[in-house]
N, C-alpha and C positions, 0 to 999 in steps of 0.2 A: 540584679540588672539584666542578667541573661534571661531569667524567667519572664521578665516584663516584655521582652522582645518576641516571645513565642505566643501563638494562639492559646486561648484558655485551656482547651483539652491537652495540648502538648505540654503547656506549662505545668498542668496538674500532674501529668505522668512523670515529667522530669522532677517535680517537687517530691512526688511519692518515692521515686527511685533514689533521690538524693538523701531523703530522710530515713531510708531503710538501713538496717545494719548490714554487715558483711554477708551474713547468712541469707538474708532476703535478697540482696543484690546478686549473690551467686546463683540463687534459684531462678531469678528472672533471666540472667544471662544464659544459664543452662537451658531454660525453656526456649529462648530465642534461637539458640543453636539447634535445639530440637525441631523448631519450626523450619529452619533452613534445610535440615536433613529430610524432613517429611516432604517438603515441597519439591526437593530434588528427586526423591523416589517417585512421587506422584506424577511429575512432569515426564520423567524418563520412561516410566512404565506406561503412562497414558499414550505417549507418542508411539511406543513400541507396539502396544496392543492394537491401536488404530491401524497401524501399518500391517500387522499380522492379519487383522480381520479383512482388510481390503485385498491383500495378496491372496489369502485363502479363498475368498469368494471368487476372485478372478481365476485361480487355479481350478477350482471346482467347475466353474463355467466352461473353461477350456476342455476339461476332461470329459464333460458330458457331450461335447461336440466331436470327440474322437471315437472312432469305431472300436479301436483296440487299446488296451491299457498301455501297451509298450509305446504307443505314439506320443505319450506325454513324457517319456524318459528324458528326451533332449532338453525340454523346457525345465524339467525339475532340477537339472544339474546347476542351473543359475538362479534357482528360486529358494529362498531361505524361509519361506512361510511354513507354519506348522503342518499344513496339509501336504505340502511338497516333501517335507522331511518324512512324514508317515508313508507317503507313496514310495519314496526311495527305499525305505526299510522293507516294504512289502515286495518291491521289484527285485531287490538284492536277494531275498530269500527265494523268489520264483526262479531267478536266473541260476541259483545254486541247484534247484531241483530239475530245471530244464537242461542243466549242464551246458550253458552258453555264456559268452562273455558280453560285457557292455557294448563292445563294438558290433557284435553280431545282432544284438538287440536294436542298436541304432540303425543298422542297415535295412531293417524291416522284417516282417513275418516270413518272407520268402527265404530267409537265411537261417531259420531255426524252426524247430517243431514244437508245438504246444503239446505237452504230455499230460495224460490223465494222472492226476495226483491222488494218492491214497488219503484216507481220512486223517491219518496221522500227519501227513505232509500238509494237508489243508489247515490242520490245527496249528502246525508249526508256523505257517504263513500268518495266521491270525495272531499268534503269540508275538511274532516279530512286529506286527502292526501295533498291537496293544502296548508292547514294551516301549516303542517309540512315542506313543501317545503319553505314556507315563513320564517319559523323559521330558517331553515338551511341556507337560503340566508343571513338572518340577522346575523347569527353567522359567516359565512364566510367573510362577509364584515366588521366585527368588526375591528376598527382601520384603515381600508382602507381610510376612510374619513380624518383621521389625517395625513396619508401619502400624500393625495392629497393637504391638507393644507400646508404641508411643501414644497411640490413641487412648489406651487404658491407663498409662502411667502419668501422663501430663496433668490431668485433673488432680491426681493425688499429690504431685509435687506442688501444684498451686495451693492445694489445701494445706500442705505442710508449711509452706511459706506464710500462709494466712494465720494459721494457729501460732506459729513461731512469732510473727510480728505482733499479734494481739498479746501474747504472753509477755513479750519484752515491753510493750506499751504499759501494761498494768504493773509490771515490776518497777518500771521507771516511775509511774505515778505513786506507787507505794513507797518508793525511796524518797520521793519529794514530800510525802506526807500530806498531800492535798490533791483533790480532784479538780483539774482544770481542763477545759476543752483544748486550750492551746498546747498543753503538755501531752494530751492524749491523741490529738489529731494526726501528728506526724507519723507515729507508730502505726495507727490504724490505716492510714492511707498507704503506707508501705506494705502492710499486710494484705490489703485488698488488691494492690497491684499484682501480687503473686497469683491471686485467684483469676483476675482478668487475663493475665498472660497465659495461664494454664488453659483457660477457655478459648483464647485466640488460637492457640496451637492445636487443641484437641478437636474443635468443631470442624475446621477445614479438613483435618486429617481423617476424621470419621467419615465425612462425605466422600473424600477421595478414596478411602479404603473400600467403601461400599460400591462406588462406581467401578473401581478396578476389579473388584470381585465379580460384579455382574458381567463385565466384559470377558473376564477369564472363563467364567462359567459358560458363556455363549460360545467361545472358541472350543471349549471342551466338548460341548454338544455337537458342534460341527465335525470335530475329529472323530467322535464316536460314530456319527452317521457316515462319515467317510470310510471308516473301517468296514461297515456293513456293505456300503456301495462297492468297495474294492473287492470284497470276497464274493459278492454277487456277480461282478464282472468276471472274476477268475473262473467261477463255476460255469458261467455262460460260454466263455471262450473254450473251456474244456469240452462242453457238450457239442459245440460247433465243430471242434477238431475231431471228435468221435464220429459225427455224422459224415464229415468229409472223408474219413478213412473207410467208411462202410461201402 
């Protein structure tokens, strides 16, 4: 009676699930939970990466308008974008070498002196920047590996449910001693439901995984370019300081 009230596709899905054994039903339910899990990761990461991309682009645009690197320090304190975090890591190392405090930096270049850094100190600044880049990459890729695992595993779970259902259907037919479509169809429909569910979970997850990976790769390229931009600005400021002292 309940099935007759459902649209034909929904009734077919309900029929297939109802006729599955406990193993087949467990696989379908497990795959549905996997779908919820993957969509949660994709939506959460998608929103986060879009936000990171916009904030990083804005931070880079503002930095290009500033004459000195230190002029962005105040804005960076309230900015959680990847580029701002990389910038803060580099500035912290520079302040250490310039022997100044954040308060002095915020008061402007008149309250501290830009010192000529040695090659080792310049390399230390670059290492600090690259270390923060690595940390940001690790943070962005958090749980992306789990999404890739789901993409790979779900079709196999669906296939397992399919093979199991077909096996049970043929065992049941052999036990009855006769081949009838009516006796074989329920088991086959339950088996194919596992395949369909596995594909429903895997296909969106694969698309989402690829899109997230592309966005992460784009942000990584921006951070790598930012490191080079930061070091170039540091060297230029040191050259200007040397000329001013001559």
